[in-house]
N, CA, C, O and the ligand as a Tripos MOL2 file, in Angstrom:
@<TRIPOS>MOLECULE
protein
  273   271    69     0     0
PROTEIN
NO_CHARGES

@<TRIPOS>ATOM
      1 N          38.1630   -7.5040   43.7670 N.3       1 MET1
      2 CA         37.2260   -7.5260   42.6430 C.3       1 MET1
      3 C          36.3280   -6.2930   42.6870 C.2       1 MET1
      4 O          35.9330   -5.8190   43.7520 O.2       1 MET1
      5 N          36.0310   -5.8070   41.5310 N.am      2 GLN2
      6 CA         35.2160   -4.5960   41.4080 C.3       2 GLN2
      7 C          33.7380   -4.9280   41.5890 C.2       2 GLN2
      8 O          33.2460   -5.9250   41.0610 O.2       2 GLN2
      9 N          33.0410   -4.0840   42.3390 N.am      3 ALA3
     10 CA         31.6030   -4.2570   42.5060 C.3       3 ALA3
     11 C          30.8780   -3.0440   41.9450 C.2       3 ALA3
     12 O          31.2630   -1.9020   42.1980 O.2       3 ALA3
     13 N          29.8500   -3.2990   41.1990 N.am      4 THR4
     14 CA         29.0550   -2.2260   40.6120 C.3       4 THR4
     15 C          27.6370   -2.3310   41.1380 C.2       4 THR4
     16 O          27.0290   -3.4000   41.0880 O.2       4 THR4
     17 N          27.1090   -1.2270   41.6410 N.am      5 THR5
     18 CA         25.7370   -1.2130   42.1320 C.3       5 THR5
     19 C          24.8510   -0.4600   41.1570 C.2       5 THR5
     20 O          25.1320    0.6740   40.7700 O.2       5 THR5
     21 N          23.7870   -1.1180   40.7800 N.am      6 LEU6
     22 CA         22.8270   -0.5030   39.8650 C.3       6 LEU6
     23 C          21.5000   -0.3190   40.5700 C.2       6 LEU6
     24 O          21.0690   -1.1850   41.3310 O.2       6 LEU6
     25 N          20.8560    0.7980   40.3200 N.am      7 LYS7
     26 CA         19.4730    0.9470   40.7570 C.3       7 LYS7
     27 C          18.6160    0.3920   39.6280 C.2       7 LYS7
     28 O          18.7290    0.8250   38.4820 O.2       7 LYS7
     29 N          17.7660   -0.5600   39.9570 N.am      8 VAL8
     30 CA         16.9330   -1.2030   38.9440 C.3       8 VAL8
     31 C          15.4690   -0.9540   39.2760 C.2       8 VAL8
     32 O          14.9980   -1.3200   40.3530 O.2       8 VAL8
     33 N          14.7630   -0.3360   38.3590 N.am      9 THR9
     34 CA         13.3460   -0.0840   38.6030 C.3       9 THR9
     35 C          12.5030   -0.8250   37.5670 C.2       9 THR9
     36 O          12.9500   -1.0950   36.4520 O.2       9 THR9
     37 N          11.2890   -1.1410   37.9620 N.am     10 GLY10
     38 CA         10.3840   -1.8570   37.0700 C.3      10 GLY10
     39 C          10.1710   -3.3000   37.4840 C.2      10 GLY10
     40 O           9.3270   -3.9890   36.9120 O.2      10 GLY10
     41 N          10.9260   -3.7680   38.4710 N.am     11 MET11
     42 CA         10.7640   -5.1530   38.9320 C.3      11 MET11
     43 C           9.5860   -5.2250   39.9040 C.2      11 MET11
     44 O           9.4700   -4.4050   40.8140 O.2      11 MET11
     45 N           8.7230   -6.2060   39.7010 N.am     12 THR12
     46 CA          7.5450   -6.3180   40.5640 C.3      12 THR12
     47 C           7.4540   -7.6400   41.3120 C.2      12 THR12
     48 O           6.6800   -7.7560   42.2620 O.2      12 THR12
     49 N           8.2190   -8.6250   40.9070 N.am     13 CYS13
     50 CA          8.1150   -9.9240   41.5640 C.3      13 CYS13
     51 C           9.4160  -10.6990   41.3950 C.2      13 CYS13
     52 O          10.3590  -10.2190   40.7650 O.2      13 CYS13
     53 N           9.4570  -11.8880   41.9570 N.am     14 ASN14
     54 CA         10.6870  -12.6690   41.8960 C.3      14 ASN14
     55 C          11.0260  -13.1400   40.4860 C.2      14 ASN14
     56 O          12.1820  -13.4280   40.1750 O.2      14 ASN14
     57 N          10.0060  -13.2140   39.6450 N.am     15 HIS15
     58 CA         10.2980  -13.5690   38.2580 C.3      15 HIS15
     59 C          11.1430  -12.4690   37.6110 C.2      15 HIS15
     60 O          12.0800  -12.7510   36.8640 O.2      15 HIS15
     61 N          10.8060  -11.2310   37.9040 N.am     16 CYS16
     62 CA         11.5850  -10.0980   37.3970 C.3      16 CYS16
     63 C          13.0160  -10.1870   37.9110 C.2      16 CYS16
     64 O          13.9680   -9.9760   37.1590 O.2      16 CYS16
     65 N          13.1600  -10.4970   39.1840 N.am     17 VAL17
     66 CA         14.4890  -10.6200   39.7850 C.3      17 VAL17
     67 C          15.3050  -11.6710   39.0380 C.2      17 VAL17
     68 O          16.4820  -11.4670   38.7430 O.2      17 VAL17
     69 N          14.6690  -12.7850   38.7410 N.am     18 MET18
     70 CA         15.3690  -13.8560   38.0260 C.3      18 MET18
     71 C          15.7790  -13.3960   36.6240 C.2      18 MET18
     72 O          16.8830  -13.6870   36.1640 O.2      18 MET18
     73 N          14.8850  -12.6820   35.9580 N.am     19 SER19
     74 CA         15.1750  -12.2040   34.6020 C.3      19 SER19
     75 C          16.3600  -11.2470   34.6020 C.2      19 SER19
     76 O          17.2490  -11.3400   33.7550 O.2      19 SER19
     77 N          16.3610  -10.3350   35.5550 N.am     20 VAL20
     78 CA         17.4420   -9.3520   35.6310 C.3      20 VAL20
     79 C          18.7510  -10.0450   36.0000 C.2      20 VAL20
     80 O          19.8040   -9.7470   35.4370 O.2      20 VAL20
     81 N          18.6730  -10.9650   36.9450 N.am     21 THR21
     82 CA         19.8780  -11.7050   37.3600 C.3      21 THR21
     83 C          20.4790  -12.4480   36.1770 C.2      21 THR21
     84 O          21.6880  -12.4030   35.9470 O.2      21 THR21
     85 N          19.6240  -13.1270   35.4370 N.am     22 LYS22
     86 CA         20.0870  -13.9080   34.2910 C.3      22 LYS22
     87 C          20.7280  -12.9940   33.2380 C.2      22 LYS22
     88 O          21.7770  -13.3110   32.6780 O.2      22 LYS22
     89 N          20.0770  -11.8610   32.9850 N.am     23 ALA23
     90 CA         20.6000  -10.9200   31.9880 C.3      23 ALA23
     91 C          21.9670  -10.4000   32.4030 C.2      23 ALA23
     92 O          22.8780  -10.3030   31.5810 O.2      23 ALA23
     93 N          22.1080  -10.0640   33.6890 N.am     24 LEU24
     94 CA         23.3870   -9.5290   34.1740 C.3      24 LEU24
     95 C          24.4880  -10.5740   34.0810 C.2      24 LEU24
     96 O          25.6250  -10.2650   33.7240 O.2      24 LEU24
     97 N          24.1400  -11.8170   34.4080 N.am     25 LYS25
     98 CA         25.1650  -12.8730   34.4050 C.3      25 LYS25
     99 C          25.6500  -13.2030   32.9990 C.2      25 LYS25
    100 O          26.7050  -13.8140   32.8260 O.2      25 LYS25
    101 N          24.8760  -12.7950   31.9970 N.am     26 GLN26
    102 CA         25.2880  -13.0630   30.6180 C.3      26 GLN26
    103 C          26.2300  -12.0020   30.0720 C.2      26 GLN26
    104 O          26.7840  -12.1620   28.9840 O.2      26 GLN26
    105 N          26.4150  -10.9150   30.8220 N.am     27 VAL27
    106 CA         27.3470   -9.8770   30.3640 C.3      27 VAL27
    107 C          28.7750  -10.3710   30.5860 C.2      27 VAL27
    108 O          29.1030  -10.8490   31.6720 O.2      27 VAL27
    109 N          29.6280  -10.2570   29.5600 N.am     28 PRO28
    110 CA         31.0080  -10.7200   29.7010 C.3      28 PRO28
    111 C          31.7160  -10.0590   30.8770 C.2      28 PRO28
    112 O          31.6500   -8.8400   31.0390 O.2      28 PRO28
    113 N          32.3890  -10.8540   31.6930 N.am     29 GLY29
    114 CA         33.1530  -10.3250   32.8150 C.3      29 GLY29
    115 C          32.4320  -10.4050   34.1480 C.2      29 GLY29
    116 O          33.0450  -10.2190   35.1990 O.2      29 GLY29
    117 N          31.1250  -10.6800   34.1130 N.am     30 VAL30
    118 CA         30.3740  -10.7470   35.3670 C.3      30 VAL30
    119 C          30.6820  -12.0480   36.0990 C.2      30 VAL30
    120 O          30.5910  -13.1350   35.5300 O.2      30 VAL30
    121 N          31.0520  -11.9140   37.3800 N.am     31 GLN31
    122 CA         31.3230  -13.0960   38.1950 C.3      31 GLN31
    123 C          30.0960  -13.4660   39.0060 C.2      31 GLN31
    124 O          29.7660  -14.6430   39.1450 O.2      31 GLN31
    125 N          29.4210  -12.4570   39.5420 N.am     32 SER32
    126 CA         28.1990  -12.7390   40.2920 C.3      32 SER32
    127 C          27.2790  -11.5350   40.2250 C.2      32 SER32
    128 O          27.7260  -10.3980   40.0760 O.2      32 SER32
    129 N          25.9930  -11.8040   40.3370 N.am     33 ALA33
    130 CA         24.9990  -10.7250   40.3220 C.3      33 ALA33
    131 C          23.9630  -11.0300   41.3890 C.2      33 ALA33
    132 O          23.3360  -12.0890   41.3900 O.2      33 ALA33
    133 N          23.7970  -10.0710   42.3040 N.am     34 GLU34
    134 CA         22.7930  -10.2300   43.3530 C.3      34 GLU34
    135 C          21.7540   -9.1320   43.1960 C.2      34 GLU34
    136 O          22.0500   -7.9450   43.3300 O.2      34 GLU34
    137 N          20.5440   -9.5540   42.9130 N.am     35 VAL35
    138 CA         19.4780   -8.5930   42.6400 C.3      35 VAL35
    139 C          18.4780   -8.6240   43.7920 C.2      35 VAL35
    140 O          18.0410   -9.6920   44.2220 O.2      35 VAL35
    141 N          18.1210   -7.4360   44.2850 N.am     36 SER36
    142 CA         17.1670   -7.3310   45.3810 C.3      36 SER36
    143 C          15.9110   -6.6040   44.9260 C.2      36 SER36
    144 O          15.9760   -5.4730   44.4440 O.2      36 SER36
    145 N          14.7820   -7.2560   45.0810 N.am     37 LEU37
    146 CA         13.4990   -6.6390   44.7350 C.3      37 LEU37
    147 C          13.1650   -5.5270   45.7270 C.2      37 LEU37
    148 O          12.7030   -4.4550   45.3370 O.2      37 LEU37
    149 N          13.4060   -5.7940   47.0210 N.am     38 GLU38
    150 CA         13.0730   -4.8320   48.0690 C.3      38 GLU38
    151 C          13.8680   -3.5380   47.9170 C.2      38 GLU38
    152 O          13.3250   -2.4400   48.0450 O.2      38 GLU38
    153 N          15.1630   -3.6880   47.6430 N.am     39 LYS39
    154 CA         16.0200   -2.5100   47.5290 C.3      39 LYS39
    155 C          15.9980   -1.9170   46.1290 C.2      39 LYS39
    156 O          16.5130   -0.8200   45.9100 O.2      39 LYS39
    157 N          15.4010   -2.6410   45.1730 N.am     40 ALA40
    158 CA         15.4050   -2.2110   43.7690 C.3      40 ALA40
    159 C          16.8330   -1.9560   43.2920 C.2      40 ALA40
    160 O          17.1240   -0.9510   42.6440 O.2      40 ALA40
    161 N          17.6990   -2.8840   43.6270 N.am     41 GLN41
    162 CA         19.0680   -2.7180   43.1760 C.3      41 GLN41
    163 C          19.7340   -4.0420   42.8540 C.2      41 GLN41
    164 O          19.2870   -5.1160   43.2560 O.2      41 GLN41
    165 N          20.8220   -3.9170   42.1120 N.am     42 ALA42
    166 CA         21.6190   -5.0780   41.7600 C.3      42 ALA42
    167 C          23.0690   -4.7930   42.0970 C.2      42 ALA42
    168 O          23.5870   -3.7190   41.7930 O.2      42 ALA42
    169 N          23.7170   -5.7540   42.7230 N.am     43 VAL43
    170 CA         25.1460   -5.6400   43.0050 C.3      43 VAL43
    171 C          25.8510   -6.6800   42.1380 C.2      43 VAL43
    172 O          25.6350   -7.8850   42.2700 O.2      43 VAL43
    173 N          26.6950   -6.1720   41.2530 N.am     44 VAL44
    174 CA         27.3620   -7.0350   40.2860 C.3      44 VAL44
    175 C          28.8530   -7.0170   40.5530 C.2      44 VAL44
    176 O          29.4600   -5.9550   40.6890 O.2      44 VAL44
    177 N          29.4400   -8.2130   40.6270 N.am     45 LYS45
    178 CA         30.8800   -8.3020   40.8360 C.3      45 LYS45
    179 C          31.5500   -8.8700   39.6040 C.2      45 LYS45
    180 O          30.9940   -9.7060   38.8900 O.2      45 LYS45
    181 N          32.7630   -8.3910   39.3770 N.am     46 GLY46
    182 CA         33.5130   -8.8490   38.2210 C.3      46 GLY46
    183 C          34.1000   -7.6630   37.4890 C.2      46 GLY46
    184 O          34.2080   -6.5680   38.0410 O.2      46 GLY46
    185 N          34.4770   -7.8860   36.2480 N.am     47 SER47
    186 CA         35.1710   -6.8440   35.4950 C.3      47 SER47
    187 C          34.3240   -6.3000   34.3540 C.2      47 SER47
    188 O          34.8510   -5.6970   33.4190 O.2      47 SER47
    189 N          33.0030   -6.5130   34.4300 N.am     48 ALA48
    190 CA         32.1400   -6.0990   33.3260 C.3      48 ALA48
    191 C          32.0680   -4.5780   33.2120 C.2      48 ALA48
    192 O          32.1840   -3.8580   34.2040 O.2      48 ALA48
    193 N          31.8770   -4.1170   32.0030 N.am     49 ASP49
    194 CA         31.6820   -2.6990   31.7390 C.3      49 ASP49
    195 C          30.3380   -2.2520   32.2940 C.2      49 ASP49
    196 O          29.3110   -2.8820   32.0380 O.2      49 ASP49
    197 N          30.3480   -1.1560   33.0600 N.am     50 ALA50
    198 CA         29.1320   -0.7000   33.7390 C.3      50 ALA50
    199 C          28.0140   -0.3800   32.7440 C.2      50 ALA50
    200 O          26.8500   -0.6980   32.9890 O.2      50 ALA50
    201 N          28.3660    0.2420   31.6380 N.am     51 GLN51
    202 CA         27.3270    0.5870   30.6570 C.3      51 GLN51
    203 C          26.7250   -0.6580   30.0230 C.2      51 GLN51
    204 O          25.5490   -0.6680   29.6600 O.2      51 GLN51
    205 N          27.5350   -1.7130   29.8890 N.am     52 ALA52
    206 CA         27.0220   -2.9710   29.3420 C.3      52 ALA52
    207 C          26.0160   -3.5950   30.3050 C.2      52 ALA52
    208 O          25.0540   -4.2370   29.8840 O.2      52 ALA52
    209 N          26.2500   -3.3980   31.6000 N.am     53 LEU53
    210 CA         25.3140   -3.9120   32.6140 C.3      53 LEU53
    211 C          23.9840   -3.1790   32.5270 C.2      53 LEU53
    212 O          22.9170   -3.7910   32.5690 O.2      53 LEU53
    213 N          24.0640   -1.8580   32.4050 N.am     54 VAL54
    214 CA         22.8400   -1.0530   32.2800 C.3      54 VAL54
    215 C          22.0590   -1.4920   31.0470 C.2      54 VAL54
    216 O          20.8420   -1.6710   31.0990 O.2      54 VAL54
    217 N          22.7700   -1.6610   29.9440 N.am     55 LYS55
    218 CA         22.1090   -2.0330   28.6980 C.3      55 LYS55
    219 C          21.4530   -3.4150   28.8100 C.2      55 LYS55
    220 O          20.3560   -3.6260   28.2940 O.2      55 LYS55
    221 N          22.1190   -4.3420   29.4770 N.am     56 ALA56
    222 CA         21.5680   -5.6940   29.6220 C.3      56 ALA56
    223 C          20.2460   -5.6590   30.3770 C.2      56 ALA56
    224 O          19.2990   -6.3660   30.0310 O.2      56 ALA56
    225 N          20.1940   -4.8220   31.4200 N.am     57 VAL57
    226 CA         18.9510   -4.7060   32.2030 C.3      57 VAL57
    227 C          17.8620   -4.0560   31.3510 C.2      57 VAL57
    228 O          16.7100   -4.4890   31.3570 O.2      57 VAL57
    229 N          18.2440   -3.0190   30.6230 N.am     58 GLU58
    230 CA         17.2610   -2.3030   29.8040 C.3      58 GLU58
    231 C          16.7330   -3.1840   28.6810 C.2      58 GLU58
    232 O          15.5500   -3.1320   28.3440 O.2      58 GLU58
    233 N          17.6120   -3.9900   28.1070 N.am     59 ASP59
    234 CA         17.1810   -4.8980   27.0340 C.3      59 ASP59
    235 C          16.1640   -5.9080   27.5580 C.2      59 ASP59
    236 O          15.3490   -6.4360   26.8010 O.2      59 ASP59
    237 N          16.2240   -6.1660   28.8590 N.am     60 GLU60
    238 CA         15.3090   -7.1210   29.4770 C.3      60 GLU60
    239 C          13.9560   -6.4630   29.7820 C.2      60 GLU60
    240 O          12.9900   -7.1410   30.1320 O.2      60 GLU60
    241 N          13.9040   -5.1430   29.6440 N.am     61 GLY61
    242 CA         12.6400   -4.4400   29.8200 C.3      61 GLY61
    243 C          12.5070   -3.6720   31.1280 C.2      61 GLY61
    244 O          11.4080   -3.2590   31.5010 O.2      61 GLY61
    245 N          13.6370   -3.4770   31.8330 N.am     62 TYR62
    246 CA         13.6120   -2.7370   33.0850 C.3      62 TYR62
    247 C          14.4980   -1.5060   32.9460 C.2      62 TYR62
    248 O          15.2100   -1.3480   31.9540 O.2      62 TYR62
    249 N          14.4450   -0.6380   33.9480 N.am     63 GLN63
    250 CA         15.2800    0.5490   33.9060 C.3      63 GLN63
    251 C          16.4430    0.3760   34.8870 C.2      63 GLN63
    252 O          16.2730   -0.1400   35.9920 O.2      63 GLN63
    253 N          17.6140    0.8150   34.4620 N.am     64 ALA64
    254 CA         18.7900    0.6960   35.3170 C.3      64 ALA64
    255 C          19.5780    1.9860   35.3020 C.2      64 ALA64
    256 O          19.6700    2.6600   34.2760 O.2      64 ALA64
    257 N          20.1490    2.3280   36.4540 N.am     65 ALA65
    258 CA         21.0160    3.4930   36.5650 C.3      65 ALA65
    259 C          22.1700    3.1430   37.4900 C.2      65 ALA65
    260 O          21.9930    2.4300   38.4780 O.2      65 ALA65
    261 N          23.3430    3.6480   37.1660 N.am     66 LEU66
    262 CA         24.5020    3.4010   38.0120 C.3      66 LEU66
    263 C          24.3460    4.1370   39.3270 C.2      66 LEU66
    264 O          23.8920    5.2800   39.3700 O.2      66 LEU66
    265 N          24.7320    3.4600   40.4000 N.am     67 GLN67
    266 CA         24.6750    4.0600   41.7300 C.3      67 GLN67
    267 C          26.0820    4.1680   42.2930 C.2      67 GLN67
    268 O          26.8850    3.2420   42.1780 O.2      67 GLN67
    269 N          26.3650    5.2950   42.8960 N.am     68 ALA68
    270 CA         27.7070    5.5030   43.4490 C.3      68 ALA68
    271 C          27.9220    4.6060   44.6600 C.2      68 ALA68
    272 O          28.9930    4.6340   45.2670 O.2      68 ALA68
    273 CU          7.9030   -9.9710   37.8700 Cu       69 CU69
@<TRIPOS>BOND
     1     1     2 1
     2     2     3 1
     3     3     4 2
     4     3     5 am
     5     5     6 1
     6     6     7 1
     7     7     8 2
     8     7     9 am
     9     9    10 1
    10    10    11 1
    11    11    12 2
    12    11    13 am
    13    13    14 1
    14    14    15 1
    15    15    16 2
    16    15    17 am
    17    17    18 1
    18    18    19 1
    19    19    20 2
    20    19    21 am
    21    21    22 1
    22    22    23 1
    23    23    24 2
    24    23    25 am
    25    25    26 1
    26    26    27 1
    27    27    28 2
    28    27    29 am
    29    29    30 1
    30    30    31 1
    31    31    32 2
    32    31    33 am
    33    33    34 1
    34    34    35 1
    35    35    36 2
    36    35    37 am
    37    37    38 1
    38    38    39 1
    39    39    40 2
    40    39    41 am
    41    41    42 1
    42    42    43 1
    43    43    44 2
    44    43    45 am
    45    45    46 1
    46    46    47 1
    47    47    48 2
    48    47    49 am
    49    49    50 1
    50    50    51 1
    51    51    52 2
    52    51    53 am
    53    53    54 1
    54    54    55 1
    55    55    56 2
    56    55    57 am
    57    57    58 1
    58    58    59 1
    59    59    60 2
    60    59    61 am
    61    61    62 1
    62    62    63 1
    63    63    64 2
    64    63    65 am
    65    65    66 1
    66    66    67 1
    67    67    68 2
    68    67    69 am
    69    69    70 1
    70    70    71 1
    71    71    72 2
    72    71    73 am
    73    73    74 1
    74    74    75 1
    75    75    76 2
    76    75    77 am
    77    77    78 1
    78    78    79 1
    79    79    80 2
    80    79    81 am
    81    81    82 1
    82    82    83 1
    83    83    84 2
    84    83    85 am
    85    85    86 1
    86    86    87 1
    87    87    88 2
    88    87    89 am
    89    89    90 1
    90    90    91 1
    91    91    92 2
    92    91    93 am
    93    93    94 1
    94    94    95 1
    95    95    96 2
    96    95    97 am
    97    97    98 1
    98    98    99 1
    99    99   100 2
   100    99   101 am
   101   101   102 1
   102   102   103 1
   103   103   104 2
   104   103   105 am
   105   105   106 1
   106   106   107 1
   107   107   108 2
   108   107   109 am
   109   109   110 1
   110   110   111 1
   111   111   112 2
   112   111   113 am
   113   113   114 1
   114   114   115 1
   115   115   116 2
   116   115   117 am
   117   117   118 1
   118   118   119 1
   119   119   120 2
   120   119   121 am
   121   121   122 1
   122   122   123 1
   123   123   124 2
   124   123   125 am
   125   125   126 1
   126   126   127 1
   127   127   128 2
   128   127   129 am
   129   129   130 1
   130   130   131 1
   131   131   132 2
   132   131   133 am
   133   133   134 1
   134   134   135 1
   135   135   136 2
   136   135   137 am
   137   137   138 1
   138   138   139 1
   139   139   140 2
   140   139   141 am
   141   141   142 1
   142   142   143 1
   143   143   144 2
   144   143   145 am
   145   145   146 1
   146   146   147 1
   147   147   148 2
   148   147   149 am
   149   149   150 1
   150   150   151 1
   151   151   152 2
   152   151   153 am
   153   153   154 1
   154   154   155 1
   155   155   156 2
   156   155   157 am
   157   157   158 1
   158   158   159 1
   159   159   160 2
   160   159   161 am
   161   161   162 1
   162   162   163 1
   163   163   164 2
   164   163   165 am
   165   165   166 1
   166   166   167 1
   167   167   168 2
   168   167   169 am
   169   169   170 1
   170   170   171 1
   171   171   172 2
   172   171   173 am
   173   173   174 1
   174   174   175 1
   175   175   176 2
   176   175   177 am
   177   177   178 1
   178   178   179 1
   179   179   180 2
   180   179   181 am
   181   181   182 1
   182   182   183 1
   183   183   184 2
   184   183   185 am
   185   185   186 1
   186   186   187 1
   187   187   188 2
   188   187   189 am
   189   189   190 1
   190   190   191 1
   191   191   192 2
   192   191   193 am
   193   193   194 1
   194   194   195 1
   195   195   196 2
   196   195   197 am
   197   197   198 1
   198   198   199 1
   199   199   200 2
   200   199   201 am
   201   201   202 1
   202   202   203 1
   203   203   204 2
   204   203   205 am
   205   205   206 1
   206   206   207 1
   207   207   208 2
   208   207   209 am
   209   209   210 1
   210   210   211 1
   211   211   212 2
   212   211   213 am
   213   213   214 1
   214   214   215 1
   215   215   216 2
   216   215   217 am
   217   217   218 1
   218   218   219 1
   219   219   220 2
   220   219   221 am
   221   221   222 1
   222   222   223 1
   223   223   224 2
   224   223   225 am
   225   225   226 1
   226   226   227 1
   227   227   228 2
   228   227   229 am
   229   229   230 1
   230   230   231 1
   231   231   232 2
   232   231   233 am
   233   233   234 1
   234   234   235 1
   235   235   236 2
   236   235   237 am
   237   237   238 1
   238   238   239 1
   239   239   240 2
   240   239   241 am
   241   241   242 1
   242   242   243 1
   243   243   244 2
   244   243   245 am
   245   245   246 1
   246   246   247 1
   247   247   248 2
   248   247   249 am
   249   249   250 1
   250   250   251 1
   251   251   252 2
   252   251   253 am
   253   253   254 1
   254   254   255 1
   255   255   256 2
   256   255   257 am
   257   257   258 1
   258   258   259 1
   259   259   260 2
   260   259   261 am
   261   261   262 1
   262   262   263 1
   263   263   264 2
   264   263   265 am
   265   265   266 1
   266   266   267 1
   267   267   268 2
   268   267   269 am
   269   269   270 1
   270   270   271 1
   271   271   272 2
@<TRIPOS>SUBSTRUCTURE
     1 MET1         2 RESIDUE 1 A MET
     2 GLN2         6 RESIDUE 1 A GLN
     3 ALA3        10 RESIDUE 1 A ALA
     4 THR4        14 RESIDUE 1 A THR
     5 THR5        18 RESIDUE 1 A THR
     6 LEU6        22 RESIDUE 1 A LEU
     7 LYS7        26 RESIDUE 1 A LYS
     8 VAL8        30 RESIDUE 1 A VAL
     9 THR9        34 RESIDUE 1 A THR
    10 GLY10       38 RESIDUE 1 A GLY
    11 MET11       42 RESIDUE 1 A MET
    12 THR12       46 RESIDUE 1 A THR
    13 CYS13       50 RESIDUE 1 A CYS
    14 ASN14       54 RESIDUE 1 A ASN
    15 HIS15       58 RESIDUE 1 A HIS
    16 CYS16       62 RESIDUE 1 A CYS
    17 VAL17       66 RESIDUE 1 A VAL
    18 MET18       70 RESIDUE 1 A MET
    19 SER19       74 RESIDUE 1 A SER
    20 VAL20       78 RESIDUE 1 A VAL
    21 THR21       82 RESIDUE 1 A THR
    22 LYS22       86 RESIDUE 1 A LYS
    23 ALA23       90 RESIDUE 1 A ALA
    24 LEU24       94 RESIDUE 1 A LEU
    25 LYS25       98 RESIDUE 1 A LYS
    26 GLN26      102 RESIDUE 1 A GLN
    27 VAL27      106 RESIDUE 1 A VAL
    28 PRO28      110 RESIDUE 1 A PRO
    29 GLY29      114 RESIDUE 1 A GLY
    30 VAL30      118 RESIDUE 1 A VAL
    31 GLN31      122 RESIDUE 1 A GLN
    32 SER32      126 RESIDUE 1 A SER
    33 ALA33      130 RESIDUE 1 A ALA
    34 GLU34      134 RESIDUE 1 A GLU
    35 VAL35      138 RESIDUE 1 A VAL
    36 SER36      142 RESIDUE 1 A SER
    37 LEU37      146 RESIDUE 1 A LEU
    38 GLU38      150 RESIDUE 1 A GLU
    39 LYS39      154 RESIDUE 1 A LYS
    40 ALA40      158 RESIDUE 1 A ALA
    41 GLN41      162 RESIDUE 1 A GLN
    42 ALA42      166 RESIDUE 1 A ALA
    43 VAL43      170 RESIDUE 1 A VAL
    44 VAL44      174 RESIDUE 1 A VAL
    45 LYS45      178 RESIDUE 1 A LYS
    46 GLY46      182 RESIDUE 1 A GLY
    47 SER47      186 RESIDUE 1 A SER
    48 ALA48      190 RESIDUE 1 A ALA
    49 ASP49      194 RESIDUE 1 A ASP
    50 ALA50      198 RESIDUE 1 A ALA
    51 GLN51      202 RESIDUE 1 A GLN
    52 ALA52      206 RESIDUE 1 A ALA
    53 LEU53      210 RESIDUE 1 A LEU
    54 VAL54      214 RESIDUE 1 A VAL
    55 LYS55      218 RESIDUE 1 A LYS
    56 ALA56      222 RESIDUE 1 A ALA
    57 VAL57      226 RESIDUE 1 A VAL
    58 GLU58      230 RESIDUE 1 A GLU
    59 ASP59      234 RESIDUE 1 A ASP
    60 GLU60      238 RESIDUE 1 A GLU
    61 GLY61      242 RESIDUE 1 A GLY
    62 TYR62      246 RESIDUE 1 A TYR
    63 GLN63      250 RESIDUE 1 A GLN
    64 ALA64      254 RESIDUE 1 A ALA
    65 ALA65      258 RESIDUE 1 A ALA
    66 LEU66      262 RESIDUE 1 A LEU
    67 GLN67      266 RESIDUE 1 A GLN
    68 ALA68      270 RESIDUE 1 A ALA
    69 CU69       273 GROUP 0 **** ****
Protein backbone atom coordinates (compact mmCIF):
# COMPACT_ATOMS: atom_id res chain seq x y z
CA MET A 1 0.00 0.00 0.00
CA GLN A 2 1.15 3.48 -0.83
CA ALA A 3 2.00 5.86 2.00
CA THR A 4 2.02 9.61 1.60
CA THR A 5 3.66 11.90 4.14
CA LEU A 6 2.46 15.45 4.43
CA LYS A 7 3.97 18.26 6.42
CA VAL A 8 1.05 19.94 8.16
CA THR A 9 1.46 23.33 9.78
CA GLY A 10 -1.01 25.38 11.76
CA MET A 11 -2.07 22.66 14.20
CA THR A 12 -1.91 23.78 17.82
CA CYS A 13 -3.78 21.15 19.81
CA ASN A 14 -5.41 17.75 19.68
CA HIS A 15 -8.60 19.24 18.35
CA CYS A 16 -6.65 20.35 15.28
CA VAL A 17 -5.23 16.84 14.96
CA MET A 18 -8.74 15.41 15.01
CA SER A 19 -9.94 17.90 12.40
CA VAL A 20 -7.07 17.11 10.05
CA THR A 21 -7.45 13.37 10.59
CA LYS A 22 -11.16 13.53 9.83
CA ALA A 23 -10.59 15.63 6.71
CA LEU A 24 -7.95 13.23 5.40
CA LYS A 25 -10.11 10.17 6.03
CA GLN A 26 -12.87 11.70 3.92
CA VAL A 27 -10.67 11.81 0.82
CA PRO A 28 -11.57 8.96 -1.54
CA GLY A 29 -9.02 6.13 -1.41
CA VAL A 30 -7.68 6.86 2.06
CA GLN A 31 -7.35 3.74 4.20
CA SER A 32 -5.78 5.31 7.25
CA ALA A 33 -4.46 8.67 8.37
CA GLU A 34 -2.10 9.19 11.28
CA VAL A 35 -1.57 12.79 12.25
CA SER A 36 1.14 13.90 14.68
CA LEU A 37 1.02 17.28 16.39
CA GLU A 38 4.62 16.97 17.63
CA LYS A 39 6.04 16.12 14.22
CA ALA A 40 3.61 18.43 12.37
CA GLN A 41 3.00 15.70 9.88
CA ALA A 42 0.44 13.29 8.58
CA VAL A 43 1.06 9.81 7.23
CA VAL A 44 -1.73 8.70 4.95
CA LYS A 45 -2.10 5.20 3.57
CA GLY A 46 -4.19 4.14 0.64
CA SER A 47 -4.57 5.10 -2.99
CA ALA A 48 -5.68 8.71 -2.57
CA ASP A 49 -4.36 11.41 -4.86
CA ALA A 50 -1.65 13.39 -3.06
CA GLN A 51 -2.95 16.76 -4.24
CA ALA A 52 -6.43 15.86 -2.99
CA LEU A 53 -4.91 15.21 0.44
CA VAL A 54 -3.20 18.60 0.45
CA LYS A 55 -6.43 20.29 -0.58
CA ALA A 56 -8.44 18.50 2.13
CA VAL A 57 -6.05 19.78 4.81
CA GLU A 58 -6.07 23.29 3.38
CA ASP A 59 -9.86 23.34 3.18
CA GLU A 60 -9.85 22.57 6.89
CA GLY A 61 -7.80 25.71 7.50
CA TYR A 62 -4.27 24.34 7.84
CA GLN A 63 -1.26 24.31 5.55
CA ALA A 64 -0.02 21.11 3.95
CA ALA A 65 2.96 20.23 1.78
CA LEU A 66 4.05 16.92 0.34
CA GLN A 67 7.12 15.43 1.97
CA ALA A 68 9.48 13.08 0.21
CU1 LIG B 1 -6.39 22.96 17.91
